[in-house]
C-alpha positions in Angstrom: 6.5 -42.4 9.5 10.4 -43.2 9.2 10.5 -45.0 12.5 7.3 -47.3 11.1 8.7 -47.7 7.5 12.2 -48.9 9.2 10.2 -51.5 11.8 8.1 -52.5 9.2 8.4 -56.6 8.2 6.6 -58.9 6.6 6.6 -61.5 9.5 5.3 -58.4 11.8 2.0 -58.3 9.2 1.3 -61.7 8.8 1.5 -61.7 12.9 -1.3 -58.7 12.9 -3.7 -61.0 10.1 -3.6 -63.9 12.0 -4.4 -62.1 15.1 -6.8 -60.4 13.1 -8.5 -63.7 11.4 -8.5 -65.9 14.9 -10.3 -62.7 16.5 -13.3 -62.9 14.1 -13.3 -66.5 12.6 -14.3 -67.9 16.2 -17.1 -65.3 16.7 -18.2 -63.3 13.3 -21.5 -65.3 13.1 -22.4 -65.1 16.9 -22.5 -60.8 15.9 -24.9 -61.7 13.5 -26.8 -64.0 15.8 -26.6 -61.6 18.7 -28.2 -58.6 16.8 -31.0 -60.7 15.2 -31.7 -61.4 19.1 -32.4 -57.6 19.4 -34.5 -57.6 16.0 -31.7 -55.5 14.3 -32.3 -55.5 10.4 -29.8 -56.6 8.1 -28.8 -52.6 7.4 -28.4 -52.5 11.3 -26.2 -55.9 11.2 -23.7 -54.4 8.5 -23.8 -51.2 11.2 -22.6 -53.5 13.6 -19.8 -54.4 11.7 -18.7 -51.5 10.7 -18.9 -50.1 13.9 -16.9 -52.8 15.6 -14.5 -52.8 12.7 -13.6 -49.3 13.0 -13.6 -48.9 16.8 -11.4 -52.3 17.2 -9.4 -51.3 14.1 -8.1 -47.7 15.6 -7.9 -48.3 18.7 -5.3 -51.2 18.2 -3.9 -49.4 15.6 -3.1 -46.0 17.5 -2.5 -47.5 20.6 0.2 -49.8 19.1 1.5 -46.5 17.6 1.6 -44.9 20.7 3.0 -46.7 23.0 5.5 -49.1 20.5 4.2 -52.6 21.7 1.5 -54.7 20.2 -2.3 -53.6 21.4 -4.3 -56.5 19.7 -8.2 -55.9 20.5 -11.3 -57.6 19.8 -14.7 -57.9 20.5 -16.3 -59.8 23.8 -17.7 -63.4 22.6 -18.7 -64.1 26.0 -20.5 -60.7 25.8 -22.4 -61.9 22.7 -23.0 -64.9 24.4 -24.8 -63.0 27.0 -26.5 -60.7 24.4 -27.7 -63.7 22.6 -29.2 -65.6 26.0 -30.8 -62.3 27.1 -31.2 -60.2 24.5 -35.1 -60.8 23.9 -36.1 -59.3 27.0 -34.7 -55.4 25.6 -35.5 -53.4 22.5 -32.6 -52.7 20.0 -32.9 -49.2 21.7 -32.5 -49.9 25.5 -29.2 -52.4 24.5 -27.5 -49.8 22.3 -28.0 -48.0 25.6 -26.4 -50.9 28.0 -23.5 -50.3 25.6 -22.7 -47.0 25.7 -23.2 -47.1 29.4 -21.0 -50.3 29.6 -18.6 -48.3 27.5 -18.8 -45.5 30.1 -18.0 -47.5 33.2 -15.1 -49.1 31.4 -13.1 -45.5 30.4 -14.0 -44.2 33.8 -12.6 -47.9 35.6 -9.4 -47.3 33.2 -8.9 -43.9 33.7 -9.1 -43.6 37.7 -6.0 -46.6 37.8 -8.4 -48.9 40.1 -7.7 -52.1 37.9 -4.1 -51.6 37.8 -4.0 -51.8 40.9 -5.8 -54.7 42.0 -3.4 -56.2 39.1 -0.3 -55.3 41.4 -1.4 -57.9 43.7 -1.4 -61.0 41.5 2.0 -63.0 41.1 3.2 -63.1 37.3 3.2 -66.9 38.0 -0.2 -67.2 38.5 -1.2 -65.1 35.0 1.2 -67.2 33.1 -0.7 -70.2 34.5 -3.9 -69.0 33.6 -2.8 -68.1 30.1 -1.5 -71.1 29.5 -4.1 -72.9 30.5 -6.8 -70.9 28.5 -5.0 -71.3 25.3 -4.1 -75.0 26.0 -7.6 -76.1 24.1 -5.7 -74.9 20.8 -2.8 -76.8 21.0 -5.0 -79.6 21.6 -7.7 -79.0 19.2 -4.9 -79.3 16.5 -3.7 -82.6 17.3 -7.4 -83.9 17.9 -7.9 -82.4 14.2 -5.5 -85.1 13.0 -8.6 -88.1 13.4 -10.7 -86.4 10.7 -8.1 -84.3 8.5 -4.5 -86.1 9.0 -3.1 -84.9 5.7 -4.4 -81.4 6.1 -2.8 -80.7 9.4 0.2 -83.0 9.0 1.2 -80.7 5.7 0.8 -77.7 7.5 3.0 -79.1 10.8 5.7 -80.1 8.5 5.8 -77.4 6.6 6.2 -75.1 10.5 8.8 -77.2 11.4 11.2 -77.2 8.1 10.3 -73.3 8.4 11.3 -72.9 11.9 14.6 -74.9 11.5 15.2 -73.0 8.1 13.6 -69.6 8.5 12.4 -68.9 12.3 11.3 -65.6 11.5 9.3 -66.3 8.6 7.6 -70.0 10.0 4.5 -68.6 10.7 4.2 -66.5 7.1 4.9 -69.6 4.9 2.9 -72.0 7.3 -0.5 -69.3 6.9 0.5 -69.1 2.9 0.7 -73.1 2.5 -2.8 -73.4 4.6 -4.4 -71.1 1.9 -2.7 -72.9 -0.9 -3.6 -76.6 0.4 -6.9 -75.9 1.3 -8.3 -76.9 -2.0 -6.2 -79.6 -2.3 -7.5 -81.6 1.1 -10.3 -79.6 2.0 -13.9 -79.0 0.2 -13.3 -75.3 -0.4 -13.7 -72.9 -3.2 -13.0 -69.2 -3.7 -16.4 -67.2 -3.6 -17.2 -64.3 -5.8 -16.5 -61.2 -4.2 -18.5 -58.1 -4.6 -16.8 -55.1 -3.0 -19.2 -52.4 -1.5 -18.6 -50.1 1.3 -20.7 -50.3 4.5 -22.7 -48.0 6.1 -23.5 -46.7 9.6 -27.1 -46.5 10.8 -27.7 -44.8 13.9 -29.8 -46.1 16.7 -30.9 -44.1 19.0 -29.8 -45.5 22.6 -32.7 -45.7 25.2 -32.0 -46.0 29.1 -33.9 -48.5 31.4 -33.1 -49.8 34.8 -33.6 -53.2 33.5 -31.0 -53.2 30.7 -28.7 -51.2 32.8 -28.9 -54.0 35.4 -29.1 -56.7 33.2 -27.1 -55.9 30.5 -24.7 -53.2 30.9 -23.4 -54.4 34.4 -23.0 -57.8 33.4 -21.5 -57.1 30.0 -18.7 -55.1 31.9 -18.2 -57.6 34.3 -17.5 -60.2 31.8 -15.0 -58.2 29.7 -13.3 -57.3 33.0 -12.7 -60.6 33.7 -12.6 -62.1 30.4 -10.7 -59.5 28.1 -8.9 -57.3 30.2 -7.6 -59.5 32.9 -6.2 -62.2 30.6 -5.3 -59.4 27.9 -3.3 -57.3 30.0 -1.3 -60.5 31.5 -1.0 -61.4 28.1 1.1 -58.2 27.4 3.1 -58.3 30.3 4.3 -61.8 30.3 6.0 -60.7 27.3 8.7 -58.1 29.5 6.3 -55.2 28.3 4.7 -52.6 30.9 1.3 -51.9 29.6 -0.3 -48.7 30.5 -3.1 -50.2 32.0 -5.0 -47.0 32.6 -4.9 -45.4 29.2 -5.7 -49.1 27.2 -8.6 -49.7 28.9 -9.5 -46.0 29.6 -9.3 -45.3 25.4 -10.7 -48.7 24.4 -13.6 -47.6 26.8 -14.3 -44.1 25.5 -14.6 -45.9 21.6 -16.9 -48.1 22.5 -18.9 -45.3 24.0 -18.7 -43.2 20.6 -19.6 -46.2 18.4 -22.4 -47.9 20.7 -24.8 -46.0 18.5 -24.3 -47.6 15.3 -23.6 -51.1 17.5 -20.3 -51.4 18.7 -21.1 -53.6 21.6 -17.8 -53.9 23.1 -14.3 -52.8 22.1 -11.6 -54.9 24.7 -7.9 -55.8 24.8 -7.5 -59.0 23.1 -6.9 -61.9 25.0 -6.3 -65.6 23.2 -5.5 -63.7 20.0 -3.2 -61.2 21.2 -0.7 -63.7 21.9 0.3 -64.2 18.2 1.5 -60.5 18.0 3.5 -60.7 20.8 5.9 -63.9 20.3 9.0 -63.4 19.0 8.4 -64.9 15.4 6.8 -61.6 14.9 10.4 -59.8 15.5 13.2 -60.9 17.5 13.6 -57.5 18.7 10.4 -56.9 21.0 10.4 -52.8 20.3 9.4 -53.7 16.7 6.4 -56.1 17.2 4.1 -53.5 17.5 3.5 -53.5 14.0 1.7 -56.9 14.5 -0.4 -54.5 16.6 -0.9 -52.0 14.0 -1.5 -54.3 11.2 -4.3 -56.2 12.9 -6.1 -52.9 13.6 -5.6 -52.0 9.9 -7.3 -55.4 9.0 -10.5 -54.8 11.6 -10.5 -51.1 9.9 -10.8 -52.7 6.4 -13.2 -55.5 8.1 -15.2 -52.4 9.3 -15.6 -50.6 5.7 -15.9 -53.8 3.8 -18.2 -55.3 6.3 -20.2 -57.9 4.2 -17.5 -58.7 1.6 -14.6 -59.3 3.9 -16.3 -61.4 6.6 -17.9 -63.1 4.0 -14.8 -64.0 2.5 -12.8 -65.0 5.7 -15.7 -67.1 6.9 -15.5 -69.0 3.8 -12.4 -70.8 4.8 -12.9 -74.1 6.4 -12.8 -74.4 10.0 -10.3 -76.8 10.2 -7.8 -74.1 8.7 -8.8 -71.8 11.4 -8.2 -74.7 14.1 -5.2 -75.5 12.8 -3.4 -72.4 11.9 -4.7 -70.9 15.2 -2.8 -73.7 17.3 0.4 -73.6 15.2 0.6 -70.0 15.6 0.1 -70.2 19.5 2.9 -72.9 20.0 5.6 -70.4 21.1 2.9 -68.6 23.6 1.7 -71.6 25.2 5.6 -72.9 26.1 6.6 -69.3 26.9 3.9 -69.1 29.7 4.1 -72.9 31.0 7.9 -71.7 31.3 6.7 -68.7 33.4 3.9 -70.5 35.5 6.1 -73.1 36.9 9.5 -71.5 37.4 9.4 -70.5 40.9 9.5 -73.8 43.1 7.3 -72.2 45.6 4.7 -71.1 43.6 4.1 -74.7 41.7 0.9 -75.6 43.5 -0.8 -72.2 43.5 0.4 -72.2 39.3 -1.1 -75.9 39.2 -4.4 -75.1 40.1 -4.3 -72.0 38.0 -3.3 -73.8 35.0 -6.1 -76.8 35.5 -8.9 -74.9 36.3 -8.5 -72.2 33.5 -8.0 -75.2 31.0 -11.2 -76.7 32.1 -13.2 -74.0 30.4 -16.0 -74.2 33.4 -18.2 -70.9 33.2 -20.3 -69.5 35.9 -22.4 -66.3 35.6 -21.7 -65.5 32.0 -17.8 -65.6 33.4 -15.3 -67.9 31.5 -12.5 -70.3 33.1 -9.7 -67.7 32.7 -11.1 -65.4 35.6 -11.9 -68.8 37.8 -9.0 -69.9 37.3 -6.8 -67.0 38.5 -9.2 -66.8 41.6 -8.5 -70.4 42.7 -5.1 -70.1 42.1 -4.7 -66.5 44.1 -6.6 -68.4 46.9 -4.1 -71.3 47.3 -1.4 -68.9 46.8 -2.1 -66.8 49.8 -3.6 -70.0 52.1 0.5 -71.4 51.3 2.1 -68.2 51.6 0.5 -68.0 55.2 1.1 -71.9 55.9 4.4 -71.0 55.0 5.0 -67.5 57.4 3.5 -69.8 60.6 6.3 -72.7 60.1 
């Protein structure tokens, strides 16, 4: 506890909050839609948020504290899309059984060490190119939004640049506070009336069927590995940390198993949103950035406990606020990964293929462009390496 108090910093707490905000803002409404597709009642939907908030929050909080680097956790947006697309073919109880089995498969893969062995064969230049490509859309969306909301966006950019020059450690803090202050000035935004109440978990008995296991559990498992764990672990490594891959995957999978009967369909390592907690704006000393991961976990726990109230508040902010804040917060991460991706001359061709394919946003079999970009890059990398050896 004494070390945590010594390492505590306001920028780290804000970084954790922004990580949390990015993580839920894009897809919180999809959680409701996915649960409804399975026939969940309003009470059961609240239970989903309770289980997701506590599972994601506790795992991120404890793992960040234990390993002393930011471990941001999240749910899978791609997984929600899969549930929405196929959920009508399964009962809610069958889906819960699939969530439980998916978590069990994740825990087994993590604790067995298979995933970590596979990662050792992929060059860091390609994983950084993949991350830069995936994150690029956030930077582009920020400047594209100038078309309709130029006053708000330019104001935030100006505040970010000025504070980055004067108080670099607190630039994101000032930018986030300024964004909240400027919302009523430039945008249609009114603070909603809040009614605080604790969410109540609802037990949903799992039912196991081969159709749900093959059609839902297995695809969810593959999507989580490709779309969350692969880029998430790469993100942590890109900042010089040595992630405990087996434990991170194993414990998040086990958390999903425990909370699946309450609606926890996934607990993953965060991919895109994790970047905010890893950047040097959190703290110049990398050994003290774990506070951001703990902070992110804390806000997810709050979301779980006060699921209806807190989610309603955060969802009340205009979409452009999230777009602008996410884009600005990810500036450092985008430039950081581009620099790593193209640093080695001999890897640039493969890195370019990875970067462009990852940025394309393509999706096949429910798996996003991050995975396919890395696949294309690895193929190009080894073909060119073979060519060099023959010459």
